[in-house]
N, C-alpha and C positions, 0 to 999 in steps of 0.2 A: 426616384433615383436608387439604383442598386448599390448596396454597401460594397466598398472595395474589399477584396479578399486579402487576408493577412499574408505576408511573405513567409509562408511556412511550407514544409513538405507534407502535403495532406496524406500521401501514401504511407509515410512513416507513422503518423499518429492515427490514421484511420478515420478521421472525421474532419468536417469542414469548419474552419474557424474564421470568422470575419472580424474586421477591425471594430465593428460595432459591438460584437460579443466581448472582445477583449478590453475595450475602453482605451487602451494605449497601444500604438503600433510597436513601440520599442520593447515592451515587456516580454512578449511571447517569443520573438525570434532569438533573443539572448539565451533562452532556455535550450534552444536547439543547437546552439553553438558550443554548449558544454560537452565534455567528452562522454558523459553518461546522461541518458535520459532518465529523469527521476520524477516520480509521481507522488503527490500528497493526497491521500483519500480522506475526505472529511476535513478539509483544510479550515473550514469556518472563516473567521475574519482575519486570520493570520496563517501564513504558511512558512515552511522552511525555505531559506535561500532560493536557489535556482530550480525550484520544483514546479511542475505543472499542477496547479491546484484544482481539485475536483470536489464539489460539494452539491448537495441537493438544493441549497439556497444560494442565490447570487449575492456575493459580497465583494468588497474591493479586492480580496485575495483570490476569489474564484475565477479560474480561467475557463473551466468547463462546468456547466450545470448539468449534473447527471445523477442517476440513481446508481449506487454502488453495486447493486445486484445485476445490473445490465449496463456495463460501461460501453460508451460509443467509441471504443478503441480497438484496433486490430490486435490480433494475437502476437505475443512476443515483442512488444515495442520497448518496454522499460527494463533497465538494468537494476533499478532500485525503487521500491515502493515503501512509503512511510505512512503510517496511520496511527494517530494518537487519540485514544478515547472516542472512537467513532463506531467501531463494530458493535459495541454493546447497545447502540441506539437503533440497530437495524434488525427488524424482525427475523429475516432470513439470513442470519449470520453465516451459515454454511455456504449459501449461494454467493454472498459477498466475497468470502475467502476464495471460492473457486474462480471468481472473476479476477481477483488480484493475481492468482496463480496463472490464469490464462494470459494476462497482459504482460507478465514478466518474461524476460528473455530466458534462454535455456539455463544459464548460470546466474540468474537474477536472485536478488535478496529482498526479503520483506522485513521491515522493522515495525512491529505491532505493539502498541501499548494499550492495555485494556484494564478496566476496573476489576479488581479481585472481589470475590464473594465477601471477604472479610474487610474490605476497604470502606472508605467513607460512604460511597454510594449505597452500600448495603443498608445503612441506617436511613438514608434519604429514600431509597427505593421502598423500604418497608412502610415508611410513614406517609408517602405521597402516592397519588393515583398514577398508575403507569400508563398514561395516555398523553396525547398532545404532541407538540412539535419536538420536544426533547425527551421523549419517553425512554426509559431504560428497560430494554427487553431481556438483557442477559447480564449476569454477574458470574465471573468465572472462577472455578477451581483449577488448579494447575493441570490436573489430569484431563479435565474436560477440554481445556484449551489445547493441550497437546493432541488429543483425539481429533478435534475439529481441524487443526492444521494438517495433520497426517491425512485425514479424509479428503482434504482439499487437494492433496497431491505432494505436499512438501516432504522432501526426504530427510532434511536435517532441521530439527526444531530444538532450539536452546531457549529455555524459559528461566528468567530470574525475577526476583522480587525487587521492586523499587519503591521508595517512599512516595506515598500519595501526594498529589498536588495540594490536597486539602489538609495535609499534615496529620490525618487520622488514618491509621491502617496503611495499606500498601496497594500498589498496582502490580501488574505483571508486564514485563517486557519480553517479547518473543522475537528472536532473530532466526529467520527461516531461510533456507536455501532450496531453490527448485531442484537443482542438481549440483552436487558437491564437485568442485574442481579437483582434479588430481594434481598434486604437487609436481612441478617441472621435473625434479630429480627422479620421481617414480616413473614418469613417462620416459625419461632418458634411459633409466635402468632397463625398462621393458624393451626399448628399442635395441639396446646393446645385447640383451639376451637373445633377441630374435636374430640379430646379425651373427652372433657367435655360433648359432646353429648351422649357418651356411658357410662358415670359414673352415 
């Protein structure tokens, strides 16, 4: 018996999702009804609200099992991407950030939280073998993170320190925009200037 296809717009997301993949029919369509399509990369066993959860491992929170370095999603689908403490576990973090950039809409935003070089994971990373399922491949300095995000294509990159979940050291939170929106007043002023040239 063929699994019934979920009631989703496959052309929007760029991949086929079945009810069998999702577990529950009602979970996924509600995400599509929200005004913004939002993606949680590396959702693990819990994800933010009405986000589409992507992870390498299938959990109750995972909607799509995929590698972050080659997402099975069409270009420019999501207005907002969230990723918390995931990128540091990906060997090719540059490619993962390029993929996030690719799936974002033109004025899309990325909220990225990563372990800093001086945070808790630094001590854990030094003392444990960096292999296995949850290996940490990268710990970031602010300038390295900014350089990576700029190389991925993000025009606006704002990075701040936040208290580490482990209460030792700190993490970085980066808010990035693919393309900065012009304030409405600026566009309006520009239009008036053009019109005044013809009057």
